[in-house]
C-alpha positions in Angstrom: 63.2 73.4 -57.6 60.2 73.5 -59.6 61.5 70.4 -62.2 62.3 67.9 -58.9 58.6 67.9 -57.8 56.8 66.5 -61.1 59.9 63.8 -61.2 59.0 62.5 -57.4 55.2 62.5 -58.2 56.2 60.4 -61.4 58.2 57.8 -59.7 55.9 57.3 -56.9 53.2 56.6 -59.3 55.3 54.0 -61.3 56.4 52.3 -58.1 52.7 51.9 -57.1 51.7 50.6 -60.1 54.7 48.1 -59.9 53.5 47.1 -56.5 49.9 46.7 -57.7 50.8 44.2 -60.6 52.8 42.0 -58.1 50.1 41.7 -55.8 47.6 40.7 -58.9 49.7 38.1 -60.0 50.6 36.6 -56.4 46.6 36.3 -55.4 46.0 34.9 -59.1 48.4 31.9 -58.7 46.8 31.0 -55.1 43.1 31.3 -55.6 43.3 28.8 -58.5 44.3 25.9 -56.8 41.7 25.3 -54.4 38.7 24.8 -56.8 39.2 20.9 -57.5 38.6 19.9 -53.4 35.7 22.4 -53.2 33.9 20.5 -56.5 35.1 17.4 -54.7 33.0 18.3 -51.6 30.0 20.0 -53.2 29.7 16.4 -55.5 30.0 14.3 -52.3 27.4 16.0 -50.4 24.9 16.0 -53.2 25.5 12.1 -53.6 24.5 11.9 -49.8 22.0 14.1 -50.0 20.4 12.0 -52.7 20.3 8.5 -50.6 20.1 9.1 -46.8 21.8 6.7 -44.7 19.4 4.1 -42.6 19.1 4.9 -39.0 20.3 2.0 -36.6 17.0 1.6 -33.8 15.7 -0.9 -31.2 12.1 -1.6 -31.7 9.3 -3.3 -29.9 6.3 -4.9 -30.3 2.5 -3.4 -29.2 1.2 -5.9 -26.7 -2.4 -6.2 -25.7 -2.6 -7.6 -22.2 -4.7 -7.8 -18.9 -4.2 -4.8 -16.9 -5.3 -4.4 -13.1 -5.8 -1.1 -12.3 -5.1 -0.3 -8.6 -4.1 2.2 -5.8 -1.7 2.2 -3.3 -2.0 3.3 0.3 -0.5 2.3 3.7 -2.0 1.6 7.1 -1.4 0.0 10.5 -2.2 -3.8 11.4 -4.5 -4.1 14.5 -5.9 -7.0 16.2 -9.1 -8.6 15.4 -10.0 -8.1 19.4 -7.6 -6.7 21.5 -8.1 -6.2 25.4 -6.4 -5.3 28.4 -7.7 -7.2 31.6 -8.4 -5.2 35.2 -9.2 -7.1 38.2 -12.9 -6.3 39.4 -12.0 -6.5 42.9 -8.8 -5.4 44.9 -7.0 -8.6 46.1 -3.4 -10.1 46.3 -2.4 -12.3 43.6 -2.1 -15.8 44.6 -1.2 -17.7 41.2 -0.6 -16.9 37.8 -2.0 -19.4 35.3 -0.3 -18.6 31.8 3.2 -18.2 30.6 3.8 -15.0 28.8 3.4 -14.9 25.1 1.3 -18.3 25.0 -2.1 -19.1 23.3 -4.9 -19.5 25.6 -8.7 -20.4 25.1 -11.5 -18.4 25.8 -12.5 -18.9 29.4 -9.1 -20.2 30.6 -8.1 -18.7 34.2 -5.2 -16.6 33.7 -5.0 -15.0 37.2 -6.1 -16.0 40.4 -6.6 -13.4 43.5 -6.6 -14.4 47.0 -10.1 -15.4 47.7 -10.1 -16.8 51.5 -12.6 -14.2 52.3 -15.4 -15.0 49.2 -15.0 -18.6 49.8 -16.1 -18.1 53.6 -19.1 -15.8 52.6 -19.9 -18.4 50.2 -20.1 -21.2 52.8 -22.1 -19.0 55.1 -24.4 -18.3 52.4 -24.9 -21.7 51.7 -25.6 -22.6 55.3 -28.0 -19.9 55.6 -29.9 -21.7 52.6 -29.9 -25.0 54.0 -31.5 -23.7 56.9 -34.2 -21.4 55.0 -34.9 -24.4 53.1 -35.6 -26.6 55.9 -37.8 -24.2 57.5 -39.8 -23.6 54.2 -40.6 -27.3 54.4 -41.4 -27.4 57.9 -43.8 -24.3 57.2 -45.3 -26.2 54.2 -46.1 -29.1 55.8 -47.8 -27.4 58.9 -49.6 -25.4 56.1 -51.4 -28.6 54.7 -52.0 -29.6 58.5 -54.0 -26.0 59.0 -51.6 -25.3 61.8 -50.2 -22.0 60.3 -51.6 -19.4 58.1 -50.8 -18.5 54.3 -48.8 -15.6 55.7 -46.5 -17.4 57.7 -45.8 -20.0 54.5 -45.4 -16.8 52.0 -42.5 -15.4 54.7 -40.8 -18.8 55.0 -40.6 -19.1 51.1 -39.5 -15.4 50.9 -36.6 -16.3 53.4 -35.9 -19.3 51.2 -35.1 -17.0 48.0 -33.3 -14.5 50.0 -31.0 -17.2 50.9 -30.5 -18.6 47.4 -29.6 -15.0 46.2 -27.0 -14.9 49.0 -25.2 -17.9 47.7 -25.7 -16.6 44.2 -23.9 -12.9 45.3 -21.0 -14.9 47.2 -20.4 -17.2 44.0 -20.1 -13.9 42.0 -18.0 -12.4 44.6 -15.5 -15.6 44.1 -15.8 -15.5 40.5 -14.5 -12.5 40.3 -11.5 -13.2 42.1 -10.5 -15.4 38.8 -9.4 -13.4 35.6 -10.4 -15.6 32.8 -9.6 -15.2 28.8 -12.6 -13.3 27.1 -11.6 -14.8 24.0 -8.9 -17.2 22.1 -5.8 -15.3 21.9 -2.2 -14.6 22.5 -1.3 -13.3 26.0 1.4 -10.4 26.4 3.9 -9.7 28.9 2.5 -9.7 32.2 2.7 -6.8 34.7 2.4 -8.3 38.0 3.6 -11.3 40.1 2.7 -13.5 42.6 2.1 -11.7 46.0 1.6 -8.3 44.5 -1.9 -6.5 45.8 -3.7 -5.2 43.0 -6.6 -2.6 42.8 -9.6 -2.9 40.2 -7.9 -0.1 38.1 -4.6 -2.0 37.7 -3.6 -3.4 34.4 -2.9 -7.3 34.7 -2.2 -8.4 30.9 -3.1 -8.1 27.5 -4.5 -10.5 25.2 -4.6 -10.3 21.5 -6.7 -12.0 18.8 -4.4 -12.1 16.1 -5.7 -15.1 13.6 -7.3 -12.7 11.9 -6.0 -8.7 11.3 -7.5 -5.7 10.9 -5.8 -3.1 8.4 -6.9 0.7 8.5 -6.1 2.9 5.9 -7.0 6.0 3.8 -7.8 6.6 0.3 -8.7 10.2 -1.6 -12.5 10.5 -1.7 -12.5 10.4 -6.0 -12.0 6.6 -5.4 -15.2 6.6 -3.1 -17.3 5.7 -6.2 -15.2 2.5 -7.1 -15.1 1.1 -3.7 -17.2 -1.6 -2.0 -17.3 -4.2 0.9 -15.8 -7.5 0.1 -13.2 -5.8 -2.7 -9.8 -7.6 -3.1 -6.8 -6.1 -1.9 -3.0 -7.3 -1.6 -0.8 -6.4 1.7 2.8 -6.5 2.2 4.8 -5.7 4.8 8.9 -5.2 5.4 8.6 -7.8 8.3 7.7 -10.5 5.6 9.4 -9.5 2.6 8.3 -10.7 -0.8 5.0 -12.4 0.7 1.7 -10.6 -0.5 -1.4 -11.3 1.6 -4.9 -11.5 0.4 -7.3 -9.2 2.2 -11.0 -8.0 1.3 -12.4 -4.7 2.2 -14.3 -4.9 5.7 -15.9 -1.8 6.2 -16.1 2.0 4.7 -16.5 4.9 6.9 -19.5 7.0 5.7 -17.8 10.0 7.2 -15.2 11.5 5.0 -12.6 13.5 6.5 -13.3 17.0 5.3 -9.8 18.1 6.0 -7.9 15.6 4.4 -10.5 14.9 1.5 -9.8 11.0 2.3 -12.0 8.3 3.3 -11.4 5.6 6.1 -11.5 1.8 5.4 -10.9 -1.2 7.0 -9.5 -4.4 5.7 -9.7 -7.7 7.1 -7.2 -10.5 6.4 -6.3 -14.2 7.7 -3.0 -14.7 9.7 -3.1 -18.2 10.7 0.4 -18.6 10.8 1.3 -15.8 13.0 3.5 -14.1 10.8 2.1 -10.4 10.8 1.4 -8.6 14.5 -0.7 -5.9 15.3 1.2 -2.4 15.3 2.9 -3.5 12.0 3.4 -1.1 9.1 2.0 -2.4 6.3 1.3 -1.4 2.3 -2.1 -2.1 0.9 -2.8 -2.3 -3.1 -6.6 -1.6 -3.6 -7.4 -3.7 -7.0 -9.9 -1.2 -8.3 -10.5 -2.9 -11.8 -9.6 -5.3 -14.1 -9.2 -4.5 -17.8 -8.6 -7.2 -21.0 -6.7 -6.2 -24.2 -5.0 -3.0 -22.9 -2.7 -2.2 -25.4 1.1 -1.7 -23.5 4.2 0.0 -24.8 7.7 1.0 -23.1 7.8 4.3 -21.5 11.2 4.7 -23.4 9.0 4.8 -26.8 7.2 8.0 -25.9 8.6 11.5 -27.3 7.0 14.4 -26.0 5.5 17.1 -28.3 4.7 20.8 -27.6 1.7 21.4 -25.3 0.2 17.7 -23.9 0.9 15.9 -27.1 2.7 12.9 -27.3 3.9 10.6 -30.3 6.1 7.7 -31.3 8.0 6.3 -34.3 6.1 3.2 -36.1 8.2 1.1 -38.3 6.6 0.6 -41.6 8.1 -1.0 -44.5 11.7 -0.3 -43.2 11.0 3.4 -42.4 10.0 5.7 -39.3 6.5 6.8 -39.5 5.3 9.7 -36.8 2.3 8.7 -34.8 0.5 10.9 -32.2 -1.1 8.6 -29.4 -3.1 9.4 -26.3 -1.7 7.7 -23.3 -3.7 6.2 -19.9 -2.3 4.4 -17.0 1.3 3.7 -16.3 2.7 0.6 -14.7 6.2 -0.9 -13.9 7.9 1.2 -17.0 4.8 0.4 -19.4 2.2 2.9 -20.4 -1.2 2.3 -21.6 -2.0 3.7 -25.1 -5.6 4.4 -25.8 -5.6 5.7 -29.2 -2.9 5.8 -32.1 -1.6 2.0 -32.1 -2.9 -1.4 -32.7 -1.7 -4.6 -31.2 1.3 -6.1 -32.8 2.6 -2.7 -34.4 6.3 -2.4 -34.3 7.6 1.0 -32.4 11.0 2.5 -32.0 12.1 2.2 -28.3 15.9 3.5 -28.7 17.7 6.0 -31.5 14.4 8.2 -31.8 16.6 11.4 -31.6 18.0 10.6 -35.1 14.8 10.3 -36.5 12.5 12.3 -38.8 9.2 11.2 -40.3 9.6 9.0 -43.3 13.7 8.3 -42.4 14.9 4.9 -43.3 15.8 2.8 -40.4 17.7 -0.6 -39.7 16.4 -2.7 -36.7 19.0 -3.8 -34.2 17.4 -6.7 -32.8 14.5 -8.7 -33.6 11.1 -7.6 -32.0 10.2 -9.7 -28.9 7.1 -12.2 -29.7 4.3 -11.4 -28.3 2.3 -13.8 -25.8 
């Protein structure tokens, strides 16, 4: 029994040594094969690192153009003059002298009321005037012949003036039975018919002067110092798509709205052809300032940087150079550059994500020629 234990230990040790030798040989033969591809890969990497490939980009030229600073607003068109006509006396409608929606001239009779009573009053007043005039002439002759006193002559003259006033009053009553157009314009749709009895508070017809229209709109108070009467505007409306109507600032309200911090403006525009109508929604563009030689670049050229900074890549001698810029106004997918670039500079507008400062580039298409 004591001899078996050392024998077993020796056999186990010999087996472990054999297994270790076999494993060492197997690992050595497998590990010696890969060095050739790894060396080739490293050589290839070092080759590419030494000669970076150009990045394919699109470029555009910085252009200097005229820029018009403007501010947009919305408003509602109103008539140059607008009124709803009411009768001044009660009566029955005897005649309508216009067609709905037609143009009328100032002073034209639109509606007549039954004026039989007023005409009779006028005839009576005229008859009394004739009698008073005849009496006044007779008294004047008698006064020259010393047959009547001066007070009798004065009394006859006074009755004559009263008769004349009565005629004028009767004529005024008769005139009120005729409703006339107060100005040139377009009449609306009448609300009465022949035979209707109307009171002095009833609405008869509206009349609108639309040859010239007004446009009321509001702008923020910060533009107040850059607004003046006579300033040019551009007005558009969905009623006449694609047409721009020139207008001018007619008046600026001296009071600024304390709640909305906005100022009310009224513009005026010509509407000779009648394509626009009062009450129509309109968009207005106020031309605040015109500036020449403004540098403009496409919005796609700008790359945001940490903070408020922005930069672009300028192409110089086949390489991309990072340039920080300061921007101004934005118009129709273009941005004003106030610092960092010059007119004619070529900047990258597509492919920036693959660029770094100094990287070689290949232009995908020619730069558009500047006007």
